[in-house]
C-alpha positions, 0 to 999 in steps of 0.5 A: 310561699312564706310570710315573714312578719316583723316590726322592730329593730331587733327583728330586722337585725336578726332576720337579715341573714335568713332573708339573704339566704332565702333570696339566694336559694330563690325561695318565694317569700314576702315580708310584712312590716307592721310599723311597730318601730316607725321612727327614722332612728329605730327603723330607716337607719337599719334598713340603710345598713341592710339594703337587701331587706325588701318590705312587701307590705307595710302596715304603718301601724305606729304607736298605740297602747299594746292592745290597740296596736296588736289589734290593728296589726292583726287586722292588717295581717289577716287581710294580707293572708286572705289575699295570698296563699302562704304555706308558712308564716314566720314570727321572731321573738316576743314583740307585739308584731310577732304576737299579732302575726302568730294569733292570725296565722293560728286561725288558718288551718293551711298555714304552718306557724313557725316561731323563731327564738322560741322558749325564752323565759324570764318567769316575770308574769307582768312583763309584756314580752313574757306574755307574748312569747308564752302565748306564741309558743303555745299556739305555734306549729314549729318552735325553733329555739336559740339554746338548749335551755330554751328547749328544756323550758318548752318541754317542761310546759308540755309542748310536744317534743316533735314540735321543738328544734334547737337551731341556735341564735340567728344573731350569730349569723348576723354578726358573722355577716357584718364582722368586716364592717365593725372592725373599723373604729371611725365612730371611736375617732369621731367621739374621741374614744379609746378602746376599752376606755369607756362604758356603753349604755342603753336603757329602753324597757318599760320597767325602767321608764314607767316609774320616774324614780327608777330612771332617776336612780339609773341616771344617778348611778351613771353619774356615780359610775363616772365619778368612781371610774373616771371613764367616759360613758356613751349613752345610746338613747332610745327616742322614748328614753331621751324624751323622758330625760329632757321632759323631766330635766334630769341631771346628767354628768357632762362626761356622759354623752347622750346619742340618739339611736345609732346605726347597727354598725356604729353601735356594734363598733362601740360595743366591741370596743367598750370596757363594759356595757350597761343595758336592759336589752335582751339582744345586747346580752346575746351580742355581748356574750358572743363578742366576749364583752362584760355586761351589767343588765338593769332588770329584775330578771332576764330571759337570757339566763345562759349569760348569767351562768357563763358569768359575763352578765350581772343582773342588777335590780332596783336600788342595788349599787351599780358601781359595786356590781361593775367592780365585781364584774370587772374582777370576775374570771370568766371561762367564755363559752357559746350557748348559741349554737355552732352557727349556720342557723339560717341554713338550719331554718331553711332546711326545716322550712323546706319540709313544710307541705 
């Protein structure tokens, strides 16, 4: 039996096609939801989209400091692993849920720890996600990477080559599964938008929210973006981001529409039809690249360096001119390529899982 630990919206989205195939192949597995994302806007609306997703154990940990949250997750996961005989445990990416699952599984000699989306590196040591992903990689038994660049990073860190396997990015499978549901433009009609005539924005990372001056700079830059381009801006707002904006009464141009977190199909429709995306999300960098959309990433660095090399993504650091970066990105000639594998990633993962004894 296989255990799958998850706890956040991106993990739900990316693990969806793997869950479907595990069911189809009648492979015995259990899903452990830590409750890292627990609000309706970050959790329930995504399960409404992916109805086949069954949660076997919900730890309901909720919001705490990083250390306390991870500790509570570890305690809950350990109790489950002690009660059931799992031969493998899967974690995805760089969340606290993944770190907790990995730390517990590494203490069980009879459990093979499998890290999906292994090898990503931003090389920002103060970034919590970077700490998580490095720790997980170095205690995992099998490291399945989304890109060849990620594999090369692991080899440079002296992780044994036989542990590393390039399989591609599961988001490719997810987008293939949902493509017929993002072709409609109902959300555009509802918001009175026209394809390629608006910008899409998301901001949620700690580096952009911890200092109010940084968030204020981003919001002022969005105001300047509308003033220059005269195009609507749709801001899909993370609950924590929205709370900070309202609490501090930041001024936002009336042509910037603040929306609470959207369901996945509506969000992808907005992304696919946007002129350009402005975000600090890692997953959106991948989705934008695959769907051939231009993007501005507001961060000091990124673990999705492939998108920078392709040219579809521009990294913008604090106090740089976002309007100028957008102008340059829109003028850039891009030879679109796909760094995330040929697809059928779920099949490749299951092939690996079947070899675990």
